[in-house]
Each structure stands twice: as C-alpha cells, then as structure tokens.
C-alpha positions in Angstrom: 87.8 134.6 125.7 88.8 137.9 127.2 86.8 140.9 128.0 88.0 144.1 126.2 87.2 147.3 128.0 85.6 150.2 126.2 87.9 153.0 125.1 87.9 156.3 123.2 89.6 156.6 119.8 91.7 159.6 118.9 88.8 161.1 117.0 86.7 161.1 120.1 84.4 158.2 119.3 83.7 155.6 121.9 84.2 151.9 121.2 81.8 149.6 123.1 83.3 146.9 125.4 83.1 143.4 124.0 84.4 139.8 124.4 87.4 138.9 122.3 88.9 135.6 121.4 92.4 135.5 123.0 93.4 132.0 122.2 95.3 130.7 119.3 93.5 130.0 116.0 95.1 126.6 115.7 93.9 123.4 117.4 94.5 123.5 121.1 96.4 120.8 122.9 93.3 119.8 124.8 91.6 118.4 121.7 94.6 116.5 120.4 94.0 113.6 122.8 90.5 113.1 121.5 91.7 113.2 117.9 94.4 110.6 118.6 91.8 108.4 120.3 89.4 108.6 117.3 92.2 107.8 114.9 93.3 104.8 116.9 89.8 103.5 117.1 89.2 103.9 113.4 92.5 102.1 112.6 91.7 99.1 114.8 88.2 99.0 113.4 89.5 99.0 109.9 92.1 96.2 110.7 89.4 94.0 112.2 87.0 94.5 109.3 89.8 93.7 106.8 90.7 90.5 108.6 87.1 89.4 108.9 86.5 89.8 105.2 89.6 87.8 104.2 88.5 84.9 106.5 85.0 84.9 105.2 86.1 84.0 101.6 87.4 80.6 102.9 84.4 79.9 105.2 82.6 78.0 102.5 85.5 75.6 102.1 85.1 72.1 103.6 87.7 71.1 106.1 89.8 68.3 104.5 93.0 66.6 105.7 95.3 64.0 104.1 93.6 61.3 106.2 90.3 61.9 104.4 91.8 60.5 101.1 93.2 57.1 100.2 95.5 58.1 97.3 97.7 61.0 96.5 95.9 61.3 93.1 92.5 61.9 94.8 94.1 64.6 97.0 95.9 66.2 94.1 92.7 66.5 92.0 90.8 68.0 95.0 93.7 70.4 95.7 94.0 71.4 92.1 90.2 72.2 91.9 90.6 75.0 94.5 94.1 75.7 95.7 93.2 78.6 98.0 90.5 76.5 99.7 92.6 73.4 100.2 95.9 75.1 100.9 96.3 73.1 104.1 96.8 69.9 102.0 100.2 71.1 100.7 102.3 71.9 103.8 105.5 72.6 102.0 103.9 74.8 99.3 105.5 72.9 96.4 102.2 72.3 94.6 102.0 68.6 95.5 99.4 67.7 98.1 99.8 65.0 100.7 103.1 63.6 99.3 103.2 60.8 101.9 100.0 59.0 100.5 100.4 56.2 97.9 100.2 57.3 94.3 97.3 55.0 93.3 95.1 52.2 94.6 97.5 49.4 93.3 100.2 50.4 95.7 98.1 49.7 98.8 
C-alpha cells in the first residue's frame, strides 16, 4: 500500500490524502508457494486414502496357499467362489488355480 498525498483539483476542491493499493490485483508470487504446498498435500492424502480403501476390500479374505489344499479340484472350487479374494492361488492368471497339485484324491 502506498500513501497518496492530498492535492487540489482544477476546480479548486481539495482531495484528502489516503492509502492506496499499489500492488497487482492478481495473486502475488509470495502466496504461490503455499498454494503449491496445499495442492501437493491434498494429492498425497487422496492417493493414500484411495490405496487404503482398495486394500480394505480384501482384508476379510482368509490367507490361503496351494499347500493348504490336497487336490487341484478343492483349490479350484475355492478359487472360483471368490476370484478376487483368492487371486494368489492362480500365479499365471490363466484361471486354473494351483496347477501343480494332483487332480483328485485317486492320483495320490
């Protein structure tokens, strides 16, 4: 802000001295750092909240491995019941879970 001195107009009237705004009406460079910091903080917070919500959907899934089953048929029926929950049972993503296990109890 600047101080404007009083002056006389051409018609003889006196204008009182007053403070005037001398800066630009746009955002100043001093505040841009705070704005960038706020945007970065919000972006990181949003990313964390999204990753937490996607992990919480699978938190109710029991942890199963191929060693927990005796036959491939048992694993396949469990895998087919909830593919998103038991996605670790199908390592090559071909839709067949634990391919190395025997097909049924007779093969053991």
